[in-house]
Gaussian input, Z-matrix of N, CA and C with variables (Angstrom, degrees):
# hf/3-21g

backbone

0 1
 N
 C     1     B1
 C     2     B2     1     A1
 N     3     B3     2     A2     1     D1
 C     4     B4     3     A3     2     D2
 C     5     B5     4     A4     3     D3
 N     6     B6     5     A5     4     D4
 C     7     B7     6     A6     5     D5
 C     8     B8     7     A7     6     D6
 N     9     B9     8     A8     7     D7
 C    10    B10     9     A9     8     D8
 C    11    B11    10    A10     9     D9
 N    12    B12    11    A11    10    D10
 C    13    B13    12    A12    11    D11
 C    14    B14    13    A13    12    D12
 N    15    B15    14    A14    13    D13
 C    16    B16    15    A15    14    D14
 C    17    B17    16    A16    15    D15
 N    18    B18    17    A17    16    D16
 C    19    B19    18    A18    17    D17
 C    20    B20    19    A19    18    D18
 N    21    B21    20    A20    19    D19
 C    22    B22    21    A21    20    D20
 C    23    B23    22    A22    21    D21
 N    24    B24    23    A23    22    D22
 C    25    B25    24    A24    23    D23
 C    26    B26    25    A25    24    D24
 N    27    B27    26    A26    25    D25
 C    28    B28    27    A27    26    D26
 C    29    B29    28    A28    27    D27
 N    30    B30    29    A29    28    D28
 C    31    B31    30    A30    29    D29
 C    32    B32    31    A31    30    D30
 N    33    B33    32    A32    31    D31
 C    34    B34    33    A33    32    D32
 C    35    B35    34    A34    33    D33
 N    36    B36    35    A35    34    D34
 C    37    B37    36    A36    35    D35
 C    38    B38    37    A37    36    D36
 N    39    B39    38    A38    37    D37
 C    40    B40    39    A39    38    D38
 C    41    B41    40    A40    39    D39
 N    42    B42    41    A41    40    D40
 C    43    B43    42    A42    41    D41
 C    44    B44    43    A43    42    D42
 N    45    B45    44    A44    43    D43
 C    46    B46    45    A45    44    D44
 C    47    B47    46    A46    45    D45
 N    48    B48    47    A47    46    D46
 C    49    B49    48    A48    47    D47
 C    50    B50    49    A49    48    D48
 N    51    B51    50    A50    49    D49
 C    52    B52    51    A51    50    D50
 C    53    B53    52    A52    51    D51
 N    54    B54    53    A53    52    D52
 C    55    B55    54    A54    53    D53
 C    56    B56    55    A55    54    D54
 N    57    B57    56    A56    55    D55
 C    58    B58    57    A57    56    D56
 C    59    B59    58    A58    57    D57
 N    60    B60    59    A59    58    D58
 C    61    B61    60    A60    59    D59
 C    62    B62    61    A61    60    D60
 N    63    B63    62    A62    61    D61
 C    64    B64    63    A63    62    D62
 C    65    B65    64    A64    63    D63
 N    66    B66    65    A65    64    D64
 C    67    B67    66    A66    65    D65
 C    68    B68    67    A67    66    D66
 N    69    B69    68    A68    67    D67
 C    70    B70    69    A69    68    D68
 C    71    B71    70    A70    69    D69
 N    72    B72    71    A71    70    D70
 C    73    B73    72    A72    71    D71
 C    74    B74    73    A73    72    D72
 N    75    B75    74    A74    73    D73
 C    76    B76    75    A75    74    D74
 C    77    B77    76    A76    75    D75
 N    78    B78    77    A77    76    D76
 C    79    B79    78    A78    77    D77
 C    80    B80    79    A79    78    D78
 N    81    B81    80    A80    79    D79
 C    82    B82    81    A81    80    D80
 C    83    B83    82    A82    81    D81
 N    84    B84    83    A83    82    D82
 C    85    B85    84    A84    83    D83
 C    86    B86    85    A85    84    D84
 N    87    B87    86    A86    85    D85
 C    88    B88    87    A87    86    D86
 C    89    B89    88    A88    87    D87
 N    90    B90    89    A89    88    D88
 C    91    B91    90    A90    89    D89
 C    92    B92    91    A91    90    D90
 N    93    B93    92    A92    91    D91
 C    94    B94    93    A93    92    D92
 C    95    B95    94    A94    93    D93
 N    96    B96    95    A95    94    D94
 C    97    B97    96    A96    95    D95
 C    98    B98    97    A97    96    D96
 N    99    B99    98    A98    97    D97
 C   100   B100    99    A99    98    D98
 C   101   B101   100   A100    99    D99
 N   102   B102   101   A101   100   D100
 C   103   B103   102   A102   101   D101
 C   104   B104   103   A103   102   D102
 N   105   B105   104   A104   103   D103
 C   106   B106   105   A105   104   D104
 C   107   B107   106   A106   105   D105
 N   108   B108   107   A107   106   D106
 C   109   B109   108   A108   107   D107
 C   110   B110   109   A109   108   D108
 N   111   B111   110   A110   109   D109
 C   112   B112   111   A111   110   D110
 C   113   B113   112   A112   111   D111
 N   114   B114   113   A113   112   D112
 C   115   B115   114   A114   113   D113
 C   116   B116   115   A115   114   D114
 N   117   B117   116   A116   115   D115
 C   118   B118   117   A117   116   D116
 C   119   B119   118   A118   117   D117
 N   120   B120   119   A119   118   D118
 C   121   B121   120   A120   119   D119
 C   122   B122   121   A121   120   D120
 N   123   B123   122   A122   121   D121
 C   124   B124   123   A123   122   D122
 C   125   B125   124   A124   123   D123
 N   126   B126   125   A125   124   D124
 C   127   B127   126   A126   125   D125
 C   128   B128   127   A127   126   D126
 N   129   B129   128   A128   127   D127
 C   130   B130   129   A129   128   D128
 C   131   B131   130   A130   129   D129
 N   132   B132   131   A131   130   D130
 C   133   B133   132   A132   131   D131
 C   134   B134   133   A133   132   D132
 N   135   B135   134   A134   133   D133
 C   136   B136   135   A135   134   D134
 C   137   B137   136   A136   135   D135
 N   138   B138   137   A137   136   D136
 C   139   B139   138   A138   137   D137
 C   140   B140   139   A139   138   D138
 N   141   B141   140   A140   139   D139
 C   142   B142   141   A141   140   D140
 C   143   B143   142   A142   141   D141
 N   144   B144   143   A143   142   D142
 C   145   B145   144   A144   143   D143
 C   146   B146   145   A145   144   D144
 N   147   B147   146   A146   145   D145
 C   148   B148   147   A147   146   D146
 C   149   B149   148   A148   147   D147
 N   150   B150   149   A149   148   D148
 C   151   B151   150   A150   149   D149
 C   152   B152   151   A151   150   D150
 N   153   B153   152   A152   151   D151
 C   154   B154   153   A153   152   D152
 C   155   B155   154   A154   153   D153
 N   156   B156   155   A155   154   D154
 C   157   B157   156   A156   155   D155
 C   158   B158   157   A157   156   D156
 N   159   B159   158   A158   157   D157
 C   160   B160   159   A159   158   D158
 C   161   B161   160   A160   159   D159
 N   162   B162   161   A161   160   D160
 C   163   B163   162   A162   161   D161
 C   164   B164   163   A163   162   D162
 N   165   B165   164   A164   163   D163
 C   166   B166   165   A165   164   D164
 C   167   B167   166   A166   165   D165
 N   168   B168   167   A167   166   D166
 C   169   B169   168   A168   167   D167
 C   170   B170   169   A169   168   D168
 N   171   B171   170   A170   169   D169
 C   172   B172   171   A171   170   D170
 C   173   B173   172   A172   171   D171
 N   174   B174   173   A173   172   D172
 C   175   B175   174   A174   173   D173
 C   176   B176   175   A175   174   D174
 N   177   B177   176   A176   175   D175
 C   178   B178   177   A177   176   D176
 C   179   B179   178   A178   177   D177
 N   180   B180   179   A179   178   D178
 C   181   B181   180   A180   179   D179
 C   182   B182   181   A181   180   D180
 N   183   B183   182   A182   181   D181
 C   184   B184   183   A183   182   D182
 C   185   B185   184   A184   183   D183
 N   186   B186   185   A185   184   D184
 C   187   B187   186   A186   185   D185
 C   188   B188   187   A187   186   D186
 N   189   B189   188   A188   187   D187
 C   190   B190   189   A189   188   D188
 C   191   B191   190   A190   189   D189
 N   192   B192   191   A191   190   D190
 C   193   B193   192   A192   191   D191
 C   194   B194   193   A193   192   D192
 N   195   B195   194   A194   193   D193
 C   196   B196   195   A195   194   D194
 C   197   B197   196   A196   195   D195
 N   198   B198   197   A197   196   D196
 C   199   B199   198   A198   197   D197
 C   200   B200   199   A199   198   D198
 N   201   B201   200   A200   199   D199
 C   202   B202   201   A201   200   D200
 C   203   B203   202   A202   201   D201
 N   204   B204   203   A203   202   D202
 C   205   B205   204   A204   203   D203
 C   206   B206   205   A205   204   D204
 N   207   B207   206   A206   205   D205
 C   208   B208   207   A207   206   D206
 C   209   B209   208   A208   207   D207
 N   210   B210   209   A209   208   D208
 C   211   B211   210   A210   209   D209
 C   212   B212   211   A211   210   D210
 N   213   B213   212   A212   211   D211
 C   214   B214   213   A213   212   D212
 C   215   B215   214   A214   213   D213
 N   216   B216   215   A215   214   D214
 C   217   B217   216   A216   215   D215
 C   218   B218   217   A217   216   D216
 N   219   B219   218   A218   217   D217
 C   220   B220   219   A219   218   D218
 C   221   B221   220   A220   219   D219
 N   222   B222   221   A221   220   D220
 C   223   B223   222   A222   221   D221
 C   224   B224   223   A223   222   D222
 N   225   B225   224   A224   223   D223
 C   226   B226   225   A225   224   D224
 C   227   B227   226   A226   225   D225
 N   228   B228   227   A227   226   D226
 C   229   B229   228   A228   227   D227
 C   230   B230   229   A229   228   D228
 N   231   B231   230   A230   229   D229
 C   232   B232   231   A231   230   D230
 C   233   B233   232   A232   231   D231
 N   234   B234   233   A233   232   D232
 C   235   B235   234   A234   233   D233
 C   236   B236   235   A235   234   D234
 N   237   B237   236   A236   235   D235
 C   238   B238   237   A237   236   D236
 C   239   B239   238   A238   237   D237
 N   240   B240   239   A239   238   D238
 C   241   B241   240   A240   239   D239
 C   242   B242   241   A241   240   D240
 N   243   B243   242   A242   241   D241
 C   244   B244   243   A243   242   D242
 C   245   B245   244   A244   243   D243
 N   246   B246   245   A245   244   D244
 C   247   B247   246   A246   245   D245
 C   248   B248   247   A247   246   D246
 N   249   B249   248   A248   247   D247
 C   250   B250   249   A249   248   D248
 C   251   B251   250   A250   249   D249
 N   252   B252   251   A251   250   D250
 C   253   B253   252   A252   251   D251
 C   254   B254   253   A253   252   D252
 N   255   B255   254   A254   253   D253
 C   256   B256   255   A255   254   D254
 C   257   B257   256   A256   255   D255
 N   258   B258   257   A257   256   D256
 C   259   B259   258   A258   257   D257
 C   260   B260   259   A259   258   D258
 N   261   B261   260   A260   259   D259
 C   262   B262   261   A261   260   D260
 C   263   B263   262   A262   261   D261
 N   264   B264   263   A263   262   D262
 C   265   B265   264   A264   263   D263
 C   266   B266   265   A265   264   D264
 N   267   B267   266   A266   265   D265
 C   268   B268   267   A267   266   D266
 C   269   B269   268   A268   267   D267
 N   270   B270   269   A269   268   D268
 C   271   B271   270   A270   269   D269
 C   272   B272   271   A271   270   D270
 N   273   B273   272   A272   271   D271
 C   274   B274   273   A273   272   D272
 C   275   B275   274   A274   273   D273
 N   276   B276   275   A275   274   D274
 C   277   B277   276   A276   275   D275
 C   278   B278   277   A277   276   D276
 N   279   B279   278   A278   277   D277
 C   280   B280   279   A279   278   D278
 C   281   B281   280   A280   279   D279
 N   282   B282   281   A281   280   D280
 C   283   B283   282   A282   281   D281
 C   284   B284   283   A283   282   D282

   B1=1.6031
   B2=1.4878
   B3=1.3833
   B4=1.4793
   B5=1.5368
   B6=1.2951
   B7=1.4541
   B8=1.5139
   B9=1.2569
   B10=1.4742
   B11=1.4790
   B12=1.3613
   B13=1.4400
   B14=1.4506
   B15=1.3811
   B16=1.3822
   B17=1.5873
   B18=1.2102
   B19=1.4301
   B20=1.5879
   B21=1.2448
   B22=1.4003
   B23=1.5002
   B24=1.2700
   B25=1.3563
   B26=1.4727
   B27=1.3090
   B28=1.5152
   B29=1.5055
   B30=1.2228
   B31=1.5551
   B32=1.5384
   B33=1.3402
   B34=1.4089
   B35=1.5341
   B36=1.3074
   B37=1.5359
   B38=1.4467
   B39=1.3832
   B40=1.4554
   B41=1.5292
   B42=1.3762
   B43=1.4847
   B44=1.5288
   B45=1.2724
   B46=1.5752
   B47=1.5857
   B48=1.3349
   B49=1.4974
   B50=1.6298
   B51=1.3178
   B52=1.4185
   B53=1.4991
   B54=1.3752
   B55=1.4664
   B56=1.5720
   B57=1.2296
   B58=1.4371
   B59=1.6110
   B60=1.3440
   B61=1.4313
   B62=1.5512
   B63=1.3744
   B64=1.3787
   B65=1.5366
   B66=1.3526
   B67=1.5397
   B68=1.5561
   B69=1.3180
   B70=1.3867
   B71=1.5819
   B72=1.3518
   B73=1.3980
   B74=1.5006
   B75=1.3476
   B76=1.4216
   B77=1.6231
   B78=1.3396
   B79=1.4513
   B80=1.5353
   B81=1.3449
   B82=1.5086
   B83=1.4704
   B84=1.3271
   B85=1.5194
   B86=1.5047
   B87=1.3248
   B88=1.5005
   B89=1.4756
   B90=1.3444
   B91=1.4982
   B92=1.4722
   B93=1.3775
   B94=1.4715
   B95=1.5362
   B96=1.3716
   B97=1.4300
   B98=1.5980
   B99=1.3391
   B100=1.4864
   B101=1.5179
   B102=1.3110
   B103=1.5348
   B104=1.5308
   B105=1.4062
   B106=1.3923
   B107=1.5137
   B108=1.3598
   B109=1.5035
   B110=1.5044
   B111=1.3354
   B112=1.4608
   B113=1.4650
   B114=1.3218
   B115=1.5169
   B116=1.5194
   B117=1.3576
   B118=1.4386
   B119=1.5135
   B120=1.3798
   B121=1.4587
   B122=1.5103
   B123=1.3151
   B124=1.4913
   B125=1.5296
   B126=1.3799
   B127=1.4279
   B128=1.5789
   B129=1.3239
   B130=1.4429
   B131=1.4434
   B132=1.4237
   B133=1.5064
   B134=1.5105
   B135=1.3799
   B136=1.4657
   B137=1.5522
   B138=1.2831
   B139=1.5376
   B140=1.4498
   B141=1.2672
   B142=1.4716
   B143=1.3924
   B144=1.3990
   B145=1.4846
   B146=1.5293
   B147=1.3495
   B148=1.5161
   B149=1.5465
   B150=1.3559
   B151=1.5203
   B152=1.4778
   B153=1.3180
   B154=1.4507
   B155=1.5894
   B156=1.3842
   B157=1.5599
   B158=1.4418
   B159=1.3520
   B160=1.4621
   B161=1.4911
   B162=1.3528
   B163=1.4152
   B164=1.4775
   B165=1.3705
   B166=1.3604
   B167=1.5781
   B168=1.3369
   B169=1.4938
   B170=1.5378
   B171=1.3089
   B172=1.4232
   B173=1.5047
   B174=1.2815
   B175=1.4224
   B176=1.6654
   B177=1.2760
   B178=1.5170
   B179=1.4857
   B180=1.3315
   B181=1.4380
   B182=1.5251
   B183=1.2845
   B184=1.4619
   B185=1.4740
   B186=1.3011
   B187=1.6010
   B188=1.5541
   B189=1.2266
   B190=1.5153
   B191=1.5112
   B192=1.3899
   B193=1.3552
   B194=1.6732
   B195=1.3387
   B196=1.4098
   B197=1.6152
   B198=1.3964
   B199=1.3971
   B200=1.5587
   B201=1.3290
   B202=1.5172
   B203=1.4883
   B204=1.3390
   B205=1.4572
   B206=1.5281
   B207=1.4036
   B208=1.4614
   B209=1.5345
   B210=1.3102
   B211=1.5052
   B212=1.5618
   B213=1.3392
   B214=1.4394
   B215=1.5642
   B216=1.4219
   B217=1.5063
   B218=1.5130
   B219=1.4030
   B220=1.4412
   B221=1.4432
   B222=1.3905
   B223=1.4331
   B224=1.4598
   B225=1.3287
   B226=1.4583
   B227=1.5561
   B228=1.3208
   B229=1.4715
   B230=1.6029
   B231=1.2811
   B232=1.5063
   B233=1.4649
   B234=1.2148
   B235=1.4608
   B236=1.5033
   B237=1.2592
   B238=1.4599
   B239=1.4101
   B240=1.4210
   B241=1.5039
   B242=1.4497
   B243=1.4767
   B244=1.3883
   B245=1.6213
   B246=1.2432
   B247=1.5704
   B248=1.5131
   B249=1.4679
   B250=1.5424
   B251=1.4722
   B252=1.3920
   B253=1.5417
   B254=1.5891
   B255=1.2733
   B256=1.5205
   B257=1.4590
   B258=1.4240
   B259=1.4669
   B260=1.5141
   B261=1.3694
   B262=1.4213
   B263=1.5198
   B264=1.3399
   B265=1.3687
   B266=1.5466
   B267=1.3427
   B268=1.4442
   B269=1.5030
   B270=1.2755
   B271=1.4268
   B272=1.4767
   B273=1.4106
   B274=1.5230
   B275=1.5967
   B276=1.3253
   B277=1.4597
   B278=1.6131
   B279=1.3677
   B280=1.4040
   B281=1.4631
   B282=1.2917
   B283=1.4884
   B284=1.5389
   A1=108.58
   A2=116.34
   A3=118.72
   A4=110.39
   A5=114.96
   A6=123.32
   A7=112.58
   A8=118.91
   A9=127.55
   A10=109.92
   A11=122.87
   A12=124.98
   A13=110.40
   A14=119.45
   A15=121.41
   A16=109.32
   A17=120.62
   A18=121.02
   A19=113.79
   A20=121.82
   A21=118.50
   A22=118.58
   A23=123.39
   A24=126.85
   A25=110.30
   A26=120.86
   A27=125.79
   A28=105.86
   A29=119.35
   A30=120.49
   A31=110.11
   A32=112.96
   A33=119.83
   A34=112.51
   A35=116.83
   A36=124.96
   A37=110.54
   A38=116.88
   A39=119.83
   A40=111.31
   A41=113.64
   A42=118.12
   A43=117.64
   A44=111.96
   A45=118.73
   A46=108.85
   A47=112.72
   A48=116.49
   A49=111.09
   A50=114.93
   A51=116.71
   A52=114.81
   A53=113.56
   A54=117.99
   A55=111.64
   A56=119.33
   A57=119.72
   A58=113.46
   A59=114.71
   A60=119.50
   A61=110.33
   A62=122.12
   A63=121.48
   A64=116.11
   A65=114.80
   A66=108.86
   A67=113.87
   A68=120.60
   A69=123.44
   A70=107.85
   A71=124.43
   A72=132.07
   A73=107.05
   A74=118.51
   A75=124.12
   A76=110.64
   A77=116.79
   A78=115.02
   A79=112.82
   A80=115.73
   A81=118.97
   A82=111.16
   A83=122.64
   A84=119.40
   A85=109.79
   A86=119.94
   A87=118.31
   A88=114.06
   A89=111.14
   A90=113.62
   A91=120.25
   A92=107.89
   A93=115.36
   A94=110.76
   A95=117.88
   A96=123.93
   A97=106.75
   A98=115.01
   A99=121.08
   A100=110.53
   A101=116.08
   A102=117.64
   A103=107.30
   A104=119.15
   A105=121.50
   A106=112.88
   A107=112.55
   A108=114.74
   A109=118.77
   A110=112.49
   A111=117.41
   A112=117.74
   A113=119.22
   A114=121.17
   A115=106.40
   A116=116.84
   A117=114.87
   A118=105.69
   A119=114.96
   A120=119.33
   A121=116.46
   A122=116.02
   A123=121.44
   A124=105.26
   A125=118.38
   A126=126.09
   A127=109.54
   A128=113.10
   A129=117.87
   A130=115.11
   A131=115.16
   A132=120.53
   A133=110.05
   A134=114.52
   A135=116.19
   A136=109.97
   A137=120.49
   A138=123.13
   A139=110.70
   A140=118.53
   A141=116.18
   A142=113.58
   A143=120.51
   A144=120.26
   A145=106.19
   A146=119.93
   A147=122.65
   A148=105.39
   A149=112.69
   A150=114.76
   A151=115.64
   A152=122.30
   A153=122.34
   A154=109.64
   A155=112.95
   A156=118.01
   A157=109.81
   A158=121.40
   A159=120.61
   A160=110.20
   A161=117.66
   A162=124.43
   A163=111.50
   A164=115.38
   A165=121.00
   A166=114.66
   A167=115.22
   A168=116.35
   A169=114.13
   A170=114.03
   A171=121.36
   A172=114.19
   A173=120.20
   A174=128.44
   A175=107.36
   A176=112.33
   A177=117.55
   A178=111.85
   A179=115.92
   A180=121.01
   A181=109.32
   A182=124.14
   A183=125.05
   A184=113.09
   A185=116.66
   A186=112.56
   A187=108.78
   A188=121.43
   A189=118.74
   A190=110.42
   A191=117.84
   A192=125.57
   A193=109.90
   A194=112.26
   A195=118.48
   A196=109.52
   A197=117.37
   A198=120.92
   A199=111.47
   A200=118.60
   A201=119.14
   A202=106.44
   A203=118.87
   A204=124.63
   A205=105.97
   A206=111.38
   A207=115.62
   A208=112.74
   A209=116.05
   A210=119.17
   A211=109.89
   A212=121.22
   A213=120.92
   A214=111.87
   A215=113.99
   A216=115.75
   A217=109.56
   A218=119.00
   A219=119.53
   A220=117.03
   A221=116.30
   A222=117.96
   A223=118.41
   A224=114.07
   A225=118.32
   A226=114.65
   A227=115.82
   A228=121.66
   A229=106.24
   A230=120.48
   A231=120.72
   A232=108.72
   A233=121.95
   A234=130.03
   A235=115.01
   A236=119.19
   A237=121.40
   A238=107.80
   A239=115.37
   A240=122.04
   A241=109.52
   A242=120.50
   A243=121.00
   A244=106.13
   A245=115.42
   A246=118.80
   A247=114.89
   A248=108.14
   A249=116.92
   A250=103.34
   A251=115.38
   A252=118.75
   A253=108.55
   A254=116.28
   A255=120.90
   A256=111.03
   A257=119.07
   A258=116.60
   A259=111.20
   A260=117.12
   A261=122.33
   A262=112.21
   A263=118.00
   A264=124.88
   A265=113.64
   A266=113.56
   A267=121.35
   A268=107.99
   A269=120.85
   A270=121.53
   A271=112.01
   A272=114.12
   A273=120.45
   A274=108.20
   A275=117.54
   A276=123.53
   A277=112.43
   A278=110.94
   A279=122.11
   A280=114.40
   A281=114.95
   A282=121.24
   A283=111.74
   D1=133.54
   D2=-179.20
   D3=-58.95
   D4=154.59
   D5=172.00
   D6=-82.11
   D7=163.71
   D8=170.51
   D9=-57.53
   D10=138.45
   D11=176.59
   D12=-63.99
   D13=134.82
   D14=177.68
   D15=-86.91
   D16=-28.16
   D17=175.79
   D18=-90.83
   D19=149.13
   D20=174.77
   D21=-63.23
   D22=147.53
   D23=-178.56
   D24=-78.04
   D25=133.05
   D26=-173.15
   D27=-84.42
   D28=102.47
   D29=175.72
   D30=-112.05
   D31=31.93
   D32=-176.74
   D33=-47.31
   D34=-49.93
   D35=174.88
   D36=-37.08
   D37=-48.39
   D38=-166.79
   D39=-79.09
   D40=-6.85
   D41=174.36
   D42=-95.44
   D43=-5.08
   D44=178.34
   D45=-60.90
   D46=145.23
   D47=174.48
   D48=-57.58
   D49=154.72
   D50=-178.55
   D51=-57.16
   D52=-37.58
   D53=-179.95
   D54=-63.93
   D55=-23.06
   D56=174.48
   D57=-87.60
   D58=-28.72
   D59=-178.30
   D60=-80.47
   D61=-41.34
   D62=-175.43
   D63=-54.15
   D64=-43.58
   D65=177.99
   D66=-61.78
   D67=-23.40
   D68=179.92
   D69=-73.37
   D70=-19.35
   D71=-174.13
   D72=-83.03
   D73=-36.61
   D74=-170.69
   D75=-55.29
   D76=-55.80
   D77=175.90
   D78=-86.59
   D79=45.84
   D80=-163.07
   D81=-64.57
   D82=-31.13
   D83=176.38
   D84=-63.02
   D85=-47.68
   D86=179.15
   D87=-65.07
   D88=-40.07
   D89=175.25
   D90=-60.66
   D91=-38.92
   D92=180.00
   D93=-71.02
   D94=-37.24
   D95=179.67
   D96=-62.25
   D97=-49.89
   D98=-179.09
   D99=-57.01
   D100=-48.71
   D101=-174.73
   D102=-70.76
   D103=-46.78
   D104=-179.02
   D105=-56.38
   D106=-39.39
   D107=179.17
   D108=-61.25
   D109=-26.83
   D110=176.18
   D111=-94.92
   D112=5.62
   D113=-175.04
   D114=-85.65
   D115=138.94
   D116=169.74
   D117=-90.69
   D118=-173.49
   D119=-173.72
   D120=-69.46
   D121=-26.17
   D122=179.76
   D123=-71.38
   D124=-50.23
   D125=-175.00
   D126=-66.09
   D127=-43.39
   D128=176.18
   D129=-55.44
   D130=-43.86
   D131=178.19
   D132=-63.08
   D133=-40.04
   D134=-177.70
   D135=-66.20
   D136=-42.91
   D137=174.31
   D138=-59.15
   D139=-42.01
   D140=-177.67
   D141=-70.73
   D142=-30.65
   D143=-178.53
   D144=-80.68
   D145=-27.41
   D146=174.60
   D147=-61.15
   D148=-55.45
   D149=-175.96
   D150=-64.46
   D151=-19.71
   D152=179.56
   D153=-75.58
   D154=-16.07
   D155=-176.70
   D156=-100.85
   D157=-0.56
   D158=178.50
   D159=-79.66
   D160=127.79
   D161=-176.98
   D162=-89.52
   D163=77.38
   D164=-173.42
   D165=-60.72
   D166=-37.43
   D167=174.49
   D168=-65.84
   D169=-35.54
   D170=175.56
   D171=-65.79
   D172=-41.52
   D173=176.77
   D174=-64.72
   D175=-48.58
   D176=176.82
   D177=-53.13
   D178=-56.14
   D179=-172.45
   D180=-70.40
   D181=-36.30
   D182=176.00
   D183=-68.00
   D184=-43.32
   D185=-178.29
   D186=-82.23
   D187=-23.50
   D188=169.37
   D189=-62.65
   D190=-44.02
   D191=-178.10
   D192=-63.52
   D193=-25.70
   D194=-177.62
   D195=-88.42
   D196=-2.90
   D197=172.88
   D198=100.36
   D199=5.12
   D200=-178.91
   D201=-71.88
   D202=133.48
   D203=-179.02
   D204=-60.05
   D205=151.84
   D206=-179.56
   D207=-69.11
   D208=-29.29
   D209=177.67
   D210=-67.89
   D211=-35.23
   D212=177.59
   D213=-72.64
   D214=-40.20
   D215=175.59
   D216=-58.30
   D217=-50.99
   D218=175.86
   D219=-51.88
   D220=-49.73
   D221=179.09
   D222=-60.64
   D223=-40.75
   D224=-178.80
   D225=-73.10
   D226=-27.10
   D227=-178.17
   D228=-94.03
   D229=-16.22
   D230=179.66
   D231=78.35
   D232=32.87
   D233=170.93
   D234=-115.91
   D235=171.20
   D236=178.57
   D237=-88.54
   D238=159.49
   D239=178.81
   D240=-65.28
   D241=-33.00
   D242=-175.11
   D243=-70.98
   D244=-32.62
   D245=171.02
   D246=-53.19
   D247=-50.40
   D248=-176.27
   D249=-59.21
   D250=-50.04
   D251=-171.24
   D252=-60.54
   D253=-42.16
   D254=178.38
   D255=-61.58
   D256=-45.13
   D257=-179.96
   D258=-63.93
   D259=-38.04
   D260=-179.17
   D261=-68.14
   D262=-34.26
   D263=174.37
   D264=-63.73
   D265=-46.27
   D266=-179.63
   D267=-69.87
   D268=-34.71
   D269=-179.81
   D270=-68.12
   D271=-41.65
   D272=-178.18
   D273=-66.95
   D274=-32.57
   D275=-177.97
   D276=-68.52
   D277=-31.96
   D278=179.11
   D279=-74.61
   D280=-18.35
   D281=-175.99
   D282=-79.21

């Protein structure tokens, strides 16, 4: 089993301001293919584990409550608008 990394993991990309990150999301399919194609098994496993812990429903409800348009939420998260509406509908019915 691999040991814990001794050096800090560089997550610099995640610290960029939104204005710098949003243009990277627009061509997200191409960007994802490019990045995914270069991942080895260790890094692919790390990305999958990170993705599994993202609270997509929480991000949808939080940003909708802040007034972000449904289309923007869907585009930024890489989901459909109908999915965003469904999450919001389910969230509102739980209230």
